[in-house]
N, C-alpha and C positions, 0 to 999 in steps of 0.2 A: 552534413552537407548533402545537397541534392546531386545525384549523378544523372548525366544526360548522354544519349547517343545521338550523334548527328551523322546522317548519310547524305553526301552531296559532292559537289565539285568545288575545288579551290579556284576562286576567281580573282583574288588579289593577295599580295604578300606585302606587308608593311615593313618599313626599315627596322632593323634591330636596335633595341635600346639597351642600355646598361648603366650600372652604377655601383655604389657601395651602400649597404644597409646601415642602419644605426649601430648594429653590432660589429661593423667593419667587414662584413662578408660581401664579396663581389657577386653580382647577379647580372643575368642577361634575360631579355624578353623579346619575343618576336610574335607578331600577330598575323593571322591569316583570315581572310573572309571566305566563308563557305556558303554556297547557295544550295539549299535543300531541294530535292526533287519532289515533285507532286503538283497537284492542281493549284494549291495556294502556297507556292514555294516562298520561303523567307531566307534572308541573308543573316548569317551569324558571324560575329567577329570572335575568333578563338585565340587565346593566348597560349604560347608554348614557352616554357621557362628553362633556363640554364642548359644542361647537357642534353635535354630532350630535343633541342633545336637541331643539333647535329645528328642525334640518334634516329629521329623519325624521318628525316630527309624529305620533308614536304615541299611541294613546288606548285606553282600556278598551272592549272590544266589537269591536275590529278583528280580522279574520282576517289573519294576516301570515306571511311567509316571512322569517326572520331569518338572516343570515350573521354568525357570531361566532367569536372566538378564545377558546380555553380555556387558562388558565395557572394555575399553582399557586405560592404564595409561602409562605415560612416566617416565623413571627413567634412569638417566645418558645417555641421548641421545638414549635410546632404548625403544621400545614400547612393552607392555605385555598385553595380554588379560586375563580377569578374567570372569569365568562363575559361577555365584553365584545362588544357588538354594534357592527359597523362598517358594516353595510348592512342595510336592511329594505325589503321590498316589501309594500305593503298589497294583499292579494288580495281583500278584501271587508270589509263591516261587517255583523256579525250584529245583529239587533234585540234589545236588552236588554228584558226584561219590564218593563212599566210598571205601577206600582201607583197606582191611583186610588181615591178614597173610594167606598164602596159606594153605589149609586144605589137609592133606594126608590121604589116605585110611587106612593105617596101621601104618607106621612109616616114618620118614623123610628119604630122599634119603641119601645113604651112601656117605661120603666124600672120595675122592681119598686118598690112602695111601701115606704118606710122607716118602720118602726114607731117611734113616739115613746116606747114603753114601755122604760124603762131598766132594769127589773127582771130581764129575762131576756136570754139570748144569742140573737140572731137570725141566727147564722151558718147558711148553707144546708147545712152538712155536719156 
């Protein structure tokens, strides 16, 4: 298997999946999207399995260095890559922009008056 190191920022966290394997063993999987730093930055979707989900403690906004294995599997004549994280180091947390409601100096702006005249179209365009 090929090993890969990805350095970047986690920009998305996908919902956790789970199930039971053919052998009857329970499994869990969670995927994170990491954007690499650099002139030609790329996004990579990395899978974390089972107990590693809780142990690594990954979250959106963290700067990370991820060690992962790359493997391909065939299913119904098509090939699919999997990038599975086995180690992650949190190198920092970037501040996500916060959205707050606009603050007004005295009172909110007045809404335009609505005409009660139903005879004509009052659309502004």
